[in-house]
C-alpha positions in Angstrom: -34.6 7.3 36.2 -34.2 7.7 31.9 -32.0 10.4 30.5 -34.5 12.0 28.6 -36.5 12.8 31.8 -33.4 13.7 33.1 -32.9 16.2 30.5 -36.8 17.4 31.0 -35.9 18.1 34.8 -32.5 20.0 34.1 -34.4 22.2 31.6 -37.1 22.9 34.2 -34.5 23.5 37.2 -32.2 25.1 35.1 -34.4 27.6 33.4 -34.6 30.5 31.9 -31.3 29.3 29.8 -31.2 25.5 29.9 -29.2 24.3 26.5 -30.5 20.8 26.5 -28.2 20.5 22.9 -25.2 20.9 25.0 -23.8 17.7 26.1 -24.3 16.4 29.7 -20.8 18.1 31.2 -22.1 21.4 30.4 -25.4 20.7 31.4 -23.5 19.7 35.3 -21.3 22.6 34.9 -24.8 25.0 34.5 -26.0 23.0 37.5 -22.8 23.6 39.9 -23.4 27.3 38.9 -26.8 27.3 40.0 -25.8 25.7 42.9 -23.2 28.1 44.2 -25.6 31.3 43.4 -28.8 30.0 45.1 -28.3 26.4 46.4 -31.5 23.8 46.9 -31.8 20.3 47.3 -33.8 20.1 43.8 -30.4 21.4 42.7 -28.0 19.2 44.5 -30.0 16.0 43.2 -30.0 17.1 39.8 -26.3 17.8 39.8 -25.6 14.4 41.5 -28.0 13.0 38.9 -26.1 14.7 36.2 -22.8 13.4 37.6 -23.9 9.5 37.4 -25.1 10.4 34.1 -22.0 11.9 32.8 -20.2 9.0 34.3 -22.0 6.4 33.2 -21.8 7.5 29.3 -18.3 8.2 29.7 -17.7 4.3 31.2 -20.2 3.4 27.8 -18.0 5.5 25.7 -14.7 4.0 27.2 -16.4 0.5 26.9 -17.4 1.3 23.1 -14.1 2.2 22.0 -12.7 -1.1 23.4 -15.0 -3.1 21.5 -14.5 -1.1 18.2 -10.5 -1.6 18.5 -10.9 -5.6 19.5 -13.0 -5.7 16.5 -10.5 -4.0 14.5 -7.4 -6.3 15.6 -9.9 -8.9 14.4 -10.1 -7.7 11.2 -6.5 -6.9 10.6 -6.0 -10.6 11.9 -8.5 -11.9 9.0 -6.4 -9.7 6.8 -3.0 -11.3 7.6 -3.9 -14.1 6.1 -4.2 -12.8 2.7 -1.1 -13.8 0.6 -1.1 -11.0 -1.8 -0.9 -7.3 -2.2 -4.0 -7.3 -4.5 -6.1 -9.4 -2.5 -5.5 -7.1 0.6 -6.9 -3.8 -1.6 -9.7 -5.7 -3.1 -10.8 -7.1 0.9 -9.9 -4.0 2.6 -12.8 -1.8 2.2 -15.7 -4.4 3.1 -13.3 -5.2 5.8 -13.2 -1.4 7.1 -17.3 -2.0 7.2 -16.9 -4.9 9.0 -14.6 -4.3 11.6 -14.8 -0.3 12.2 -18.5 -0.2 12.1 -18.6 2.4 8.7 -21.0 1.9 5.8 -19.5 3.6 3.1 -15.7 3.4 2.6 -13.1 4.6 -0.1 -9.7 3.4 -0.5 -7.7 5.6 -2.8 -3.9 5.8 -3.8 -1.6 8.6 -3.5 1.1 8.4 -6.4 3.2 11.8 -8.1 2.0 14.3 -6.1 -2.1 13.1 -7.3 -5.0 11.9 -5.5 -6.9 8.8 -7.4 -10.3 6.9 -6.4 -9.2 3.2 -6.2 -11.4 0.8 -4.5 -14.8 0.9 -2.5 -17.1 -1.5 -0.6 -20.2 -2.8 -2.5 -22.7 -0.6 -1.4 -21.0 2.2 -3.3 -20.1 0.8 -6.4 -24.2 1.6 -7.5 -23.5 5.5 -6.7 -23.2 7.7 -9.7 -20.4 9.8 -8.1 -17.8 7.1 -8.1 -17.7 6.4 -11.5 -17.5 10.3 -12.3 -14.3 10.0 -10.3 -12.9 6.9 -10.2 -10.7 7.6 -13.4 -9.4 11.1 -12.7 -6.3 12.2 -10.9 -7.0 15.2 -8.6 -3.9 16.9 -7.9 -3.3 17.0 -3.6 -3.4 20.6 -4.2 -7.0 20.6 -4.7 -7.6 18.1 -1.7 -6.5 20.6 0.9 -7.5 18.9 3.9 -6.2 15.5 3.0 -3.0 17.4 1.5 -2.2 18.0 5.7 -2.6 14.8 6.2 0.3 13.9 4.1 3.0 15.6 6.9 0.3 15.2 10.1 0.1 11.6 9.6 -3.1 11.0 11.8 -6.7 10.8 11.1 -9.2 13.4 10.7 -12.9 13.5 11.6 -14.8 16.6 9.3 -18.6 17.3 10.5 -18.2 20.7 8.6 -18.8 19.2 4.8 -19.7 22.8 3.7 -15.9 23.9 3.9 -14.8 25.6 1.0 -11.4 23.1 2.0 -13.4 20.0 1.3 -13.1 18.8 -2.0 -16.3 18.4 -4.5 -15.6 14.4 -4.4 -17.2 14.7 -0.9 -20.4 16.6 -1.5 -20.6 14.6 -5.3 -21.0 11.6 -2.6 -23.3 13.8 -0.1 -21.2 13.3 2.8 -22.3 15.1 5.8 -20.0 14.0 8.3 -16.8 11.7 7.4 -13.4 10.3 8.6 -10.3 10.2 6.6 -6.9 7.6 7.5 -3.7 8.1 5.9 -2.3 4.8 4.7 1.6 5.1 5.2 4.3 2.6 4.0 7.9 2.9 4.4 7.5 6.7 6.0 5.5 7.7 3.1 1.9 8.2 2.6 0.7 6.0 -0.6 -3.2 6.5 -0.3 -6.0 7.4 2.4 -9.2 5.7 3.7 -12.2 7.7 3.7 -15.8 6.5 5.6 -18.8 7.4 6.6 -22.1 6.1 7.6 -24.1 7.1 4.7 -26.1 9.5 2.6 -28.4 10.5 5.8 -26.3 8.5 8.6 -25.6 9.1 12.3 -22.9 11.9 12.2 -19.1 10.2 12.4 -17.6 10.2 16.3 -14.0 10.5 17.4 -14.6 6.4 18.0 -15.0 6.0 14.3 -12.0 8.4 14.0 -10.1 6.1 16.1 -10.9 2.6 15.0 -10.4 4.2 10.8 -6.7 5.3 12.0 -5.8 1.9 13.7 -7.5 0.2 10.4 -5.3 2.4 8.2 -2.7 1.7 10.1 -2.4 -2.1 10.4 -3.3 -2.1 7.0 -0.4 -0.1 5.8 2.0 -2.5 7.6 -0.2 -5.7 6.1 0.4 -4.0 2.6 4.2 -3.4 2.9 4.9 -6.5 4.0 2.8 -8.1 1.3 4.6 -6.1 -1.5 8.0 -7.1 0.2 7.6 -10.5 0.2 6.5 -10.1 -3.7 9.6 -8.0 -4.3 11.7 -10.7 -3.1 9.5 -13.3 -4.6 10.5 -12.2 -8.1 14.2 -11.6 -7.0 14.0 -15.1 -6.3 12.4 -15.9 -9.6 15.0 -14.0 -11.3 18.2 -15.3 -9.5 16.7 -18.5 -10.0 16.7 -18.1 -13.9 19.9 -16.8 -14.0 21.5 -20.0 -12.3 19.8 -21.7 -14.7 21.6 -20.5 -17.4 24.6 -20.0 -15.9 24.5 -23.7 -15.3 23.4 -24.7 -18.9 26.2 -22.4 -20.5 28.7 -24.5 -18.0 27.3 -27.8 -19.5 27.2 -26.8 -22.8 30.7 -25.0 -22.6 32.2 -28.1 -21.0 31.1 -30.0 -24.4 32.3 -27.9 -26.6 35.4 -27.9 -25.3 35.5 -31.6 -25.2 34.8 -31.0 -29.2 37.6 -28.2 -30.0 39.9 -30.2 -27.7 39.2 -33.4 -30.6 38.4 -31.9 -33.6 40.5 -29.4 -36.1 39.8 -26.6 -37.6 38.9 -28.2 -40.6 36.3 -30.8 -38.9 34.9 -28.6 -37.0 34.0 -26.8 -39.8 32.1 -29.4 -40.9 30.5 -30.8 -37.5 29.9 -26.9 -36.7 30.2 -24.6 -39.2 29.9 -21.0 -37.1 32.0 -22.1 -34.1 34.4 -23.6 -36.7 34.9 -20.3 -38.6 36.7 -19.2 -35.5 40.2 -19.4 -35.1 41.6 -21.2 -32.2 42.4 -17.9 -30.0 39.1 -16.6 -30.9 37.4 -19.8 -29.8 39.5 -19.4 -25.9 37.8 -15.8 -25.6 34.6 -17.1 -26.5 35.0 -20.1 -24.3 36.0 -17.5 -21.6 33.3 -15.1 -22.6 30.7 -17.6 -22.1 31.4 -17.9 -18.8 29.9 -13.8 -18.2 33.5 -12.3 -18.1 34.6 -9.2 -19.0 37.2 -8.3 -21.5 39.3 -7.4 -18.9 38.8 -10.5 -16.9 39.8 -12.2 -20.5 42.2 -10.5 -20.8 43.8 -11.7 -17.6 42.6 -14.7 -17.9 44.3 -15.5 -21.5 47.5 -13.3 -20.4 46.6 -10.9 -23.4 46.3 -7.3 -23.6 43.1 -5.2 -23.5 43.1 -4.5 -27.1 43.7 -7.2 -28.6 40.9 -8.9 -26.4 38.7 -6.6 -28.1 39.9 -7.1 -31.2 38.8 -10.9 -30.9 35.3 -10.3 -29.6 34.9 -8.1 -32.5 35.6 -11.0 -35.1 33.3 -13.4 -33.0 30.7 -11.3 -33.0 31.1 -10.9 -37.0 32.0 -14.3 -37.6 28.8 -15.7 -35.5 26.6 -12.9 -36.7 25.6 -12.1 -33.6 24.5 -8.9 -32.2 25.9 -8.6 -29.0 27.6 -11.2 -26.9 24.7 -12.7 -25.4 23.7 -13.7 -29.0 27.6 -14.8 -29.5 26.8 -17.2 -26.5 23.7 -18.3 -27.7 24.5 -19.5 -31.3 27.8 -21.0 -30.3 26.6 -22.9 -27.7 22.6 -23.4 -29.2 21.1 -22.2 -25.7 17.5 -21.0 -26.6 17.1 -17.7 -27.0 14.6 -16.6 -24.3 17.1 -18.8 -21.9 19.2 -15.5 -22.5 19.1 -12.4 -20.2 
Protein backbone atom coordinates (compact mmCIF):
# COMPACT_ATOMS: atom_id res chain seq x y z
CA UNK A 1 0.00 0.00 0.00
CA UNK A 2 1.21 3.50 -0.85
CA UNK A 3 2.04 5.98 1.90
CA UNK A 4 -0.71 8.38 0.75
CA UNK A 5 -3.40 5.69 0.89
CA UNK A 6 -2.22 4.65 4.35
CA UNK A 7 -2.39 8.26 5.58
CA UNK A 8 -5.90 8.61 4.14
CA UNK A 9 -6.97 5.48 6.00
CA UNK A 10 -5.39 6.83 9.19
CA UNK A 11 -7.33 10.09 8.74
CA UNK A 12 -10.58 8.16 8.46
CA UNK A 13 -10.02 5.76 11.35
CA UNK A 14 -8.41 8.26 13.71
CA UNK A 15 -11.00 11.02 13.19
CA UNK A 16 -12.18 13.37 14.50
CA UNK A 17 -8.68 14.60 15.39
CA UNK A 18 -6.18 13.08 12.96
CA UNK A 19 -3.14 15.31 12.51
CA UNK A 20 -1.86 14.31 9.10
CA UNK A 21 0.88 16.92 9.34
CA UNK A 22 2.36 14.87 12.16
CA UNK A 23 5.04 12.34 11.42
CA UNK A 24 4.40 8.62 11.32
CA UNK A 25 5.64 8.19 14.89
CA UNK A 26 2.90 10.54 16.11
CA UNK A 27 0.21 8.82 14.02
CA UNK A 28 1.30 5.45 15.39
CA UNK A 29 1.11 6.83 18.93
CA UNK A 30 -2.45 8.12 18.31
CA UNK A 31 -3.47 4.76 16.86
CA UNK A 32 -2.10 2.93 19.90
CA UNK A 33 -4.12 5.18 22.23
CA UNK A 34 -7.29 4.51 20.23
CA UNK A 35 -6.63 0.78 20.41
CA UNK A 36 -6.42 0.95 24.20
CA UNK A 37 -9.70 2.88 24.37
CA UNK A 38 -11.63 0.87 21.79
CA UNK A 39 -9.80 -2.07 20.19
CA UNK A 40 -10.90 -3.05 16.71
CA UNK A 41 -9.55 -5.16 13.88
CA UNK A 42 -9.23 -2.14 11.61
CA UNK A 43 -7.22 -0.19 14.19
CA UNK A 44 -4.96 -3.19 14.80
CA UNK A 45 -4.26 -3.49 11.07
CA UNK A 46 -3.72 0.27 10.82
CA UNK A 47 -1.32 0.20 13.76
CA UNK A 48 0.70 -2.63 12.17
CA UNK A 49 0.82 -0.79 8.83
CA UNK A 50 1.92 2.43 10.52
CA UNK A 51 4.63 0.57 12.42
CA UNK A 52 5.83 -1.04 9.18
CA UNK A 53 5.95 2.39 7.53
CA UNK A 54 7.78 3.85 10.53
CA UNK A 55 10.44 1.12 10.40
CA UNK A 56 10.76 1.47 6.63
CA UNK A 57 11.19 5.23 6.86
CA UNK A 58 13.75 4.87 9.65
CA UNK A 59 15.69 2.34 7.57
CA UNK A 60 15.62 4.61 4.54
CA UNK A 61 16.77 7.56 6.64
CA UNK A 62 19.72 5.60 8.01
CA UNK A 63 20.62 4.48 4.48
CA UNK A 64 20.40 8.11 3.27
CA UNK A 65 22.70 9.25 6.08
CA UNK A 66 25.22 6.54 5.23
CA UNK A 67 25.14 7.44 1.54
CA UNK A 68 25.59 11.13 2.32
CA UNK A 69 28.55 10.51 4.62
CA UNK A 70 30.10 8.29 1.94
CA UNK A 71 29.68 11.14 -0.54
CA UNK A 72 31.30 13.55 1.93
CA UNK A 73 34.27 11.23 2.39
CA UNK A 74 34.70 11.01 -1.38
CA UNK A 75 34.57 14.80 -1.64
CA UNK A 76 37.23 15.21 1.03
CA UNK A 77 39.31 12.55 -0.71
CA UNK A 78 39.22 14.67 -3.87
CA UNK A 79 40.32 17.73 -1.90
CA UNK A 80 43.29 15.83 -0.43
CA UNK A 81 44.85 15.98 -3.89
CA UNK A 82 44.85 19.80 -3.74
CA UNK A 83 48.30 21.15 -2.93
CA UNK A 84 47.66 24.67 -1.58
CA UNK A 85 45.36 26.32 0.95
CA UNK A 86 44.23 28.84 -1.68
CA UNK A 87 43.09 26.06 -4.01
CA UNK A 88 41.29 24.35 -1.13
CA UNK A 89 39.31 27.50 -0.44
CA UNK A 90 38.52 28.04 -4.12
CA UNK A 91 37.13 24.50 -4.53
CA UNK A 92 35.41 24.10 -1.16
CA UNK A 93 31.94 25.48 -1.96
CA UNK A 94 31.50 23.56 -5.21
CA UNK A 95 32.62 20.40 -3.42
CA UNK A 96 29.98 20.94 -0.72
CA UNK A 97 27.34 21.09 -3.47
CA UNK A 98 28.69 17.93 -5.05
CA UNK A 99 29.17 15.83 -1.95
CA UNK A 100 26.58 17.18 0.52
CA UNK A 101 23.65 17.53 -1.86
CA UNK A 102 23.09 21.23 -1.09
CA UNK A 103 22.49 23.96 -3.66
CA UNK A 104 23.83 27.26 -2.30
CA UNK A 105 27.01 27.40 -0.23
CA UNK A 106 28.80 30.27 1.46
CA UNK A 107 32.24 29.96 3.04
CA UNK A 108 33.07 32.78 5.42
CA UNK A 109 36.14 33.58 7.49
CA UNK A 110 36.39 34.65 11.12
CA UNK A 111 39.19 36.99 12.12
CA UNK A 112 39.70 39.56 14.89
CA UNK A 113 36.19 39.18 16.24
CA UNK A 114 34.53 39.72 12.87
CA UNK A 115 32.77 37.53 10.33
CA UNK A 116 33.15 38.15 6.60
CA UNK A 117 31.60 36.39 3.58
CA UNK A 118 34.43 35.02 1.46
CA UNK A 119 33.65 32.37 -1.16
CA UNK A 120 30.47 30.99 -2.72
CA UNK A 121 29.63 28.41 -5.35
CA UNK A 122 28.93 29.53 -8.91
CA UNK A 123 25.16 29.79 -8.61
CA UNK A 124 25.41 32.34 -5.79
CA UNK A 125 27.75 34.67 -7.69
CA UNK A 126 24.78 35.90 -9.74
CA UNK A 127 22.71 36.77 -6.65
CA UNK A 128 22.76 40.43 -5.63
CA UNK A 129 22.89 39.84 -1.89
CA UNK A 130 26.37 38.30 -2.00
CA UNK A 131 28.03 41.24 -3.75
CA UNK A 132 26.33 43.58 -1.27
CA UNK A 133 27.80 41.73 1.73
CA UNK A 134 31.06 40.28 0.40
CA UNK A 135 33.16 43.33 1.30
CA UNK A 136 31.66 43.88 4.74
CA UNK A 137 33.13 42.80 8.05
CA UNK A 138 30.34 41.85 10.43
CA UNK A 139 31.10 42.01 14.16
CA UNK A 140 30.34 38.61 15.62
CA UNK A 141 28.23 40.24 18.30
CA UNK A 142 25.69 40.99 15.56
CA UNK A 143 25.65 37.39 14.36
CA UNK A 144 24.05 35.86 17.42
CA UNK A 145 23.43 32.24 16.44
CA UNK A 146 26.77 31.84 14.71
CA UNK A 147 28.56 33.47 17.63
CA UNK A 148 27.29 30.64 19.82
CA UNK A 149 28.99 28.16 17.47
CA UNK A 150 32.40 29.63 18.32
CA UNK A 151 32.26 27.66 21.54
CA UNK A 152 29.73 24.94 20.67
CA UNK A 153 31.82 23.66 17.75
CA UNK A 154 28.92 21.75 16.15
CA UNK A 155 26.67 22.25 13.10
CA UNK A 156 23.34 24.00 13.51
CA UNK A 157 20.07 23.45 11.61
CA UNK A 158 17.90 26.58 11.39
CA UNK A 159 14.28 26.45 10.24
CA UNK A 160 13.01 29.79 11.54
CA UNK A 161 14.86 32.42 9.50
CA UNK A 162 12.46 35.07 10.82
CA UNK A 163 14.06 34.68 14.24
CA UNK A 164 15.41 38.13 15.28
CA UNK A 165 18.72 36.49 16.19
CA UNK A 166 19.27 35.69 12.50
CA UNK A 167 21.49 38.23 10.78
CA UNK A 168 19.97 40.24 7.88
CA UNK A 169 22.42 38.63 5.45
CA UNK A 170 20.40 35.40 5.74
CA UNK A 171 17.13 37.15 4.97
CA UNK A 172 18.82 39.01 2.10
CA UNK A 173 19.55 35.64 0.55
CA UNK A 174 15.88 34.57 1.01
CA UNK A 175 16.78 31.38 2.86
CA UNK A 176 13.75 29.56 4.27
CA UNK A 177 15.96 27.17 6.22
CA UNK A 178 19.69 26.56 6.28
CA UNK A 179 22.52 24.72 7.97
CA UNK A 180 25.70 26.28 9.32
CA UNK A 181 28.86 24.45 10.38
CA UNK A 182 31.97 25.94 12.00
CA UNK A 183 35.41 25.42 10.47
CA UNK A 184 37.79 24.90 13.39
CA UNK A 185 41.57 24.63 13.02
CA UNK A 186 44.01 24.28 15.92
CA UNK A 187 41.12 24.48 18.35
CA UNK A 188 39.86 27.82 17.01
CA UNK A 189 36.92 28.61 14.73
CA UNK A 190 38.35 30.31 11.64
CA UNK A 191 35.24 30.28 9.46
CA UNK A 192 31.75 28.98 8.72
CA UNK A 193 29.99 27.05 6.00
CA UNK A 194 26.39 28.18 5.38
CA UNK A 195 24.28 26.18 2.94
CA UNK A 196 20.69 25.62 1.87
CA UNK A 197 18.62 24.09 -0.93
CA UNK A 198 18.10 27.38 -2.74
CA UNK A 199 15.26 29.88 -2.93
CA UNK A 200 12.02 27.94 -2.77
CA UNK A 201 13.90 24.67 -2.32
CA UNK A 202 13.13 21.89 0.12
CA UNK A 203 13.71 22.51 3.83
CA UNK A 204 17.09 21.52 5.20
CA UNK A 205 17.19 18.37 7.34
CA UNK A 206 19.26 16.77 10.04
CA UNK A 207 20.92 14.73 7.29
CA UNK A 208 22.05 17.98 5.64
CA UNK A 209 23.35 19.23 8.98
CA UNK A 210 25.32 16.04 9.65
CA UNK A 211 26.78 16.04 6.15
CA UNK A 212 27.87 19.68 6.25
CA UNK A 213 29.28 19.22 9.76
CA UNK A 214 31.35 16.24 8.64
CA UNK A 215 32.56 18.11 5.57
CA UNK A 216 33.51 21.21 7.61
CA UNK A 217 35.47 19.08 10.08
CA UNK A 218 37.37 17.29 7.33
CA UNK A 219 37.97 20.51 5.42
CA UNK A 220 39.40 22.14 8.55
CA UNK A 221 41.97 19.33 8.89
CA UNK A 222 42.96 19.63 5.23
CA UNK A 223 43.25 23.41 5.45
CA UNK A 224 45.32 23.22 8.63
CA UNK A 225 47.64 20.65 7.02
CA UNK A 226 48.03 22.75 3.85
CA UNK A 227 48.85 25.94 5.74
CA UNK A 228 51.36 24.06 7.92
CA UNK A 229 53.10 22.61 4.86
CA UNK A 230 53.21 26.05 3.27
CA UNK A 231 54.67 27.57 6.44
CA UNK A 232 57.34 24.87 6.62
CA UNK A 233 58.14 25.42 2.95
CA UNK A 234 58.61 29.16 3.51
CA UNK A 235 60.84 28.49 6.51
CA UNK A 236 62.85 25.99 4.48
CA UNK A 237 63.33 28.56 1.71
CA UNK A 238 64.49 31.16 4.22
CA UNK A 239 66.92 28.68 5.74
CA UNK A 240 68.20 27.75 2.29
CA UNK A 241 68.78 31.43 1.47
CA UNK A 242 70.52 31.97 4.79
CA UNK A 243 72.81 28.99 4.23
CA UNK A 244 73.64 30.30 0.77
CA UNK A 245 74.60 33.67 2.21
CA UNK A 246 76.76 32.03 4.89
CA UNK A 247 78.51 29.83 2.32
CA UNK A 248 79.06 32.78 -0.01
CA UNK A 249 80.31 34.92 2.87
CA UNK A 250 82.76 32.31 4.13
CA UNK A 251 84.11 31.77 0.62
CA UNK A 252 84.71 35.48 0.10
CA UNK A 253 86.11 35.75 3.62
CA UNK A 254 88.67 33.08 2.78
CA UNK A 255 89.67 34.99 -0.36
CA UNK A 256 89.97 38.19 1.66
CA UNK A 257 92.13 36.48 4.29
CA UNK A 258 94.53 35.35 1.57
CA UNK A 259 94.69 38.85 0.14
CA UNK A 260 95.21 40.43 3.55
CA UNK A 261 97.97 37.96 4.34
CA UNK A 262 99.99 38.80 1.21
CA UNK A 263 99.47 42.53 0.89
CA UNK A 264 100.70 45.23 3.22
CA UNK A 265 98.54 48.20 4.06
CA UNK A 266 99.82 50.28 1.17
CA UNK A 267 99.22 47.57 -1.43
CA UNK A 268 95.78 46.85 0.03
CA UNK A 269 94.86 50.50 -0.24
CA UNK A 270 95.61 50.35 -3.97
CA UNK A 271 93.87 47.03 -4.75
CA UNK A 272 90.99 47.43 -2.29
CA UNK A 273 90.63 51.02 -1.13
CA UNK A 274 87.70 50.37 1.24
CA UNK A 275 89.29 47.50 3.14
CA UNK A 276 92.72 49.01 2.83
CA UNK A 277 91.69 51.92 4.98
CA UNK A 278 91.32 49.56 7.95
CA UNK A 279 94.06 48.79 10.40
CA UNK A 280 95.20 45.22 10.83
CA UNK A 281 93.22 44.83 14.06
CA UNK A 282 90.12 46.33 12.41
CA UNK A 283 90.47 43.80 9.59
CA UNK A 284 90.62 41.00 12.14
CA UNK A 285 87.47 42.34 13.76
CA UNK A 286 85.77 42.52 10.34
CA UNK A 287 86.77 38.93 9.51
CA UNK A 288 85.20 37.60 12.70
CA UNK A 289 82.23 39.93 12.36
CA UNK A 290 81.55 38.49 8.87
CA UNK A 291 80.90 35.07 10.42
CA UNK A 292 77.88 36.52 12.24
CA UNK A 293 79.62 36.76 15.60
CA UNK A 294 78.34 39.16 18.26
CA UNK A 295 80.56 41.78 19.91
CA UNK A 296 81.03 39.49 22.91
CA UNK A 297 82.02 36.58 20.66
CA UNK A 298 84.49 38.81 18.77
CA UNK A 299 86.02 39.87 22.07
CA UNK A 300 86.44 36.26 23.15
CA UNK A 301 87.81 35.19 19.75
CA UNK A 302 90.44 37.97 19.58
CA UNK A 303 91.06 38.10 23.33
CA UNK A 304 90.31 41.79 23.65
CA UNK A 305 87.88 43.72 25.83
CA UNK A 306 84.27 44.35 24.86
CA UNK A 307 84.66 48.17 24.82
CA UNK A 308 87.64 47.75 22.48
CA UNK A 309 85.54 45.61 20.13
CA UNK A 310 82.80 48.23 20.11
CA UNK A 311 85.33 50.89 19.19
CA UNK A 312 86.80 48.78 16.38
CA UNK A 313 83.31 47.95 15.00
CA UNK A 314 82.38 51.63 15.08
CA UNK A 315 85.59 52.54 13.20
CA UNK A 316 85.02 49.76 10.63
CA UNK A 317 81.51 51.00 9.88
CA UNK A 318 82.72 54.59 9.56
CA UNK A 319 85.67 53.77 7.28
CA UNK A 320 83.56 51.55 5.02
CA UNK A 321 80.70 54.02 4.91
CA UNK A 322 78.30 51.38 6.20
CA UNK A 323 75.15 51.97 8.25
CA UNK A 324 75.18 48.54 9.87
CA UNK A 325 77.17 45.33 10.18
CA UNK A 326 75.45 43.66 7.21
CA UNK A 327 76.36 46.56 4.94
CA UNK A 328 79.94 46.44 6.17
CA UNK A 329 80.18 42.77 5.21
CA UNK A 330 78.61 43.46 1.84
CA UNK A 331 81.04 46.31 1.10
CA UNK A 332 84.12 44.45 2.31
CA UNK A 333 83.32 41.15 0.60
CA UNK A 334 81.56 42.61 -2.44
CA UNK A 335 78.36 40.64 -1.75
CA UNK A 336 75.29 41.72 -3.75
CA UNK A 337 73.01 43.69 -1.44
CA UNK A 338 69.97 41.46 -2.08
CA UNK A 339 71.79 38.50 -0.53
CA UNK A 340 72.18 40.22 2.83
CA UNK A 341 69.25 39.40 5.21
